[in-house]
C-alpha positions as CSV (number, residue, x, y, z in Angstrom):
1,M,-26.9,-16.8,-11.1
2,M,-24.9,-15.2,-8.4
3,T,-23.6,-18.6,-7.2
4,K,-22.4,-19.4,-10.7
5,L,-20.7,-16.0,-11.0
6,C,-18.9,-16.4,-7.7
7,F,-17.8,-20.0,-8.6
8,S,-16.5,-18.8,-12.0
9,M,-14.6,-15.9,-10.3
10,A,-13.2,-18.3,-7.7
11,S,-12.1,-20.8,-10.4
12,A,-10.4,-18.0,-12.3
13,L,-8.6,-16.8,-9.2
14,V,-7.4,-20.3,-8.4
15,F,-6.2,-20.9,-12.0
16,S,-4.5,-17.5,-12.0
17,F,-2.7,-18.3,-8.7
18,F,-1.4,-21.6,-10.0
19,S,-0.5,-20.1,-13.4
20,S,1.6,-17.3,-11.7
21,S,3.2,-19.8,-9.3
22,L,4.3,-22.0,-12.3
23,A,5.5,-18.9,-14.2
24,A,7.5,-17.7,-11.2
25,H,9.4,-21.1,-11.2
26,A,9.9,-21.4,-14.9
27,G,13.4,-21.1,-16.3
28,H,15.4,-22.6,-13.5
29,E,15.8,-26.1,-12.1
30,H,15.2,-27.3,-8.6
31,D,17.8,-29.6,-7.0
32,A,18.9,-30.7,-3.6
33,D,21.0,-27.5,-3.1
34,V,18.0,-25.1,-3.2
35,A,17.4,-23.4,0.1
36,E,14.0,-24.3,1.8
37,L,12.8,-21.1,3.4
38,E,10.0,-20.0,5.6
39,V,9.0,-16.5,6.5
40,T,7.0,-15.7,9.7
41,N,5.8,-12.6,11.7
42,V,5.8,-10.4,8.6
43,Q,4.6,-6.8,9.4
44,V,5.0,-3.3,8.2
45,R,4.2,-0.3,10.2
46,E,1.8,2.3,8.9
47,F,3.4,5.6,7.9
48,L,3.4,8.3,10.5
49,P,1.9,11.6,9.4
50,A,4.2,13.6,7.1
51,S,6.6,10.7,6.9
52,S,7.9,9.2,3.6
53,S,9.4,6.1,5.2
54,S,8.4,3.4,7.6
55,V,9.8,0.0,8.8
56,G,9.1,-3.7,8.2
57,Y,10.0,-6.7,10.4
58,L,9.9,-10.5,9.7
59,T,11.8,-13.7,10.4
60,I,13.4,-15.8,7.7
61,I,14.0,-19.5,8.6
62,N,16.3,-21.6,6.5
63,H,15.4,-25.3,6.8
64,S,17.9,-26.5,4.3
65,G,21.6,-27.4,4.4
66,T,22.4,-24.5,2.0
67,P,22.8,-20.9,2.9
68,A,20.4,-18.4,1.4
69,T,21.3,-14.8,0.6
70,L,18.5,-12.2,0.6
71,T,19.4,-9.4,-1.9
72,K,16.2,-7.4,-2.4
73,A,12.6,-6.9,-1.3
74,T,9.6,-5.3,-2.8
75,L,6.3,-4.4,-1.1
76,E,3.1,-3.9,-3.1
77,G,2.2,-0.2,-3.3
78,L,5.6,1.2,-2.3
79,E,8.1,2.8,-4.5
80,R,11.2,1.4,-2.7
81,V,12.3,-1.1,-0.1
82,E,15.8,-1.2,1.3
83,I,17.5,-3.7,3.7
84,H,19.0,-2.0,6.7
85,E,20.8,-2.9,9.9
86,H,21.5,-1.2,13.1
87,S,25.1,-1.5,14.4
88,H,27.2,-0.1,17.2
89,V,30.0,2.1,16.0
90,N,32.3,3.9,18.5
91,G,29.6,3.6,21.2
92,M,26.9,5.0,18.9
93,M,23.9,3.2,17.3
94,K,24.1,3.6,13.5
95,M,21.7,2.6,10.8
96,Q,22.9,1.7,7.4
97,Q,21.7,0.1,4.2
98,V,23.2,-3.4,3.4
99,E,23.4,-5.1,0.0
100,S,22.4,-8.6,1.3
101,V,21.7,-10.7,4.4
102,T,22.8,-14.4,4.5
103,I,20.7,-16.9,6.3
104,K,22.9,-19.8,7.2
105,A,21.8,-23.4,6.8
106,H,19.4,-24.6,9.5
107,E,19.3,-21.1,11.1
108,S,17.1,-18.0,11.0
109,V,17.5,-14.3,10.9
110,S,15.0,-12.0,12.6
111,F,14.4,-8.5,11.2
112,Q,13.5,-6.6,14.4
113,P,14.2,-3.3,16.3
114,G,17.9,-2.8,16.9
115,G,19.0,-5.2,14.1
116,Y,18.1,-6.0,10.5
117,H,14.9,-4.4,9.2
118,L,13.2,-3.3,6.0
119,M,13.0,0.4,5.3
120,V,10.0,1.1,3.1
121,F,9.6,4.4,1.2
122,D,7.1,6.5,-0.7
123,P,3.7,4.8,-0.6
124,Q,1.7,5.0,-3.8
125,E,-1.4,5.0,-1.5
126,P,-1.6,5.1,2.3
127,L,-1.0,1.9,4.2
128,K,-4.0,1.2,6.5
129,V,-3.8,-0.8,9.7
130,G,-5.3,-4.3,9.1
131,Q,-4.4,-4.4,5.4
132,E,-2.2,-7.0,4.0
133,R,0.4,-6.2,1.3
134,K,2.3,-8.6,-1.0
135,L,6.0,-8.8,0.0
136,T,8.4,-10.4,-2.4
137,L,11.9,-11.4,-1.2
138,Y,14.6,-11.9,-3.8
139,F,17.6,-14.2,-3.3
140,N,21.0,-14.4,-5.0
141,D,20.2,-17.8,-6.6
142,G,17.3,-16.3,-8.6
143,N,14.6,-17.7,-6.3
144,R,11.8,-15.4,-5.0
145,L,9.6,-15.9,-2.0
146,F,6.1,-14.4,-1.8
147,T,4.2,-13.7,1.4
148,N,1.9,-11.1,2.8
149,A,2.9,-8.3,5.3
150,Q,0.3,-7.2,7.9
151,V,0.0,-3.5,8.2
152,V,0.2,-2.6,11.9
153,S,0.1,0.6,14.0
154,L,3.1,2.1,15.8
155,E,1.4,1.2,19.1
156,A,0.9,-2.4,18.1
157,Q,4.5,-2.7,16.9
158,A,5.9,-1.2,20.1
159,A,3.8,-3.5,22.3
160,Q,5.1,-6.6,20.4
161,S,8.7,-5.5,20.8
162,K,8.5,-5.0,24.6
163,P,9.7,-7.9,26.8
164,S,6.9,-10.0,28.2
165,K,5.9,-9.3,31.8
166,H,5.3,-13.0,32.2
167,H,8.5,-14.9,31.6
168,A,10.1,-17.9,33.2
169,H,13.5,-17.9,34.9
170,H,15.7,-20.9,34.2
């Protein structure tokens, strides 16, 4: 009985996944000019105590010959996500919200400390280290990209952004 129930639930989940994938692509046509995108190293830092914001990092790789412009992001369980960048202005580091980020054809853009990043705000429930949350990226051509963001600690994120002690000289 339990095996049949598990199989039925798994079948329903698979059907649901494929149905939502088809629905997400309904209403627009695919052609040779559509950007082929890949997202890697997706993570969001857990919220620090008494903080209403945190940060997310990722890399978007554009494998196509067409530029892609990211215009919006949402993260499951958060009220708001904004695209930000750090820039140097008059010798000072400044953070500001940007409306979009263009990923040129056959190039990538890394969202990382000191550059582009996602600012995430107002969790509906606490983010816990080890969780995965659905991240949706929206592009100006109407396409959306779905992936999961790994929730990491401040310590883990800091360790990943430090230069490696083992590197090769060229």
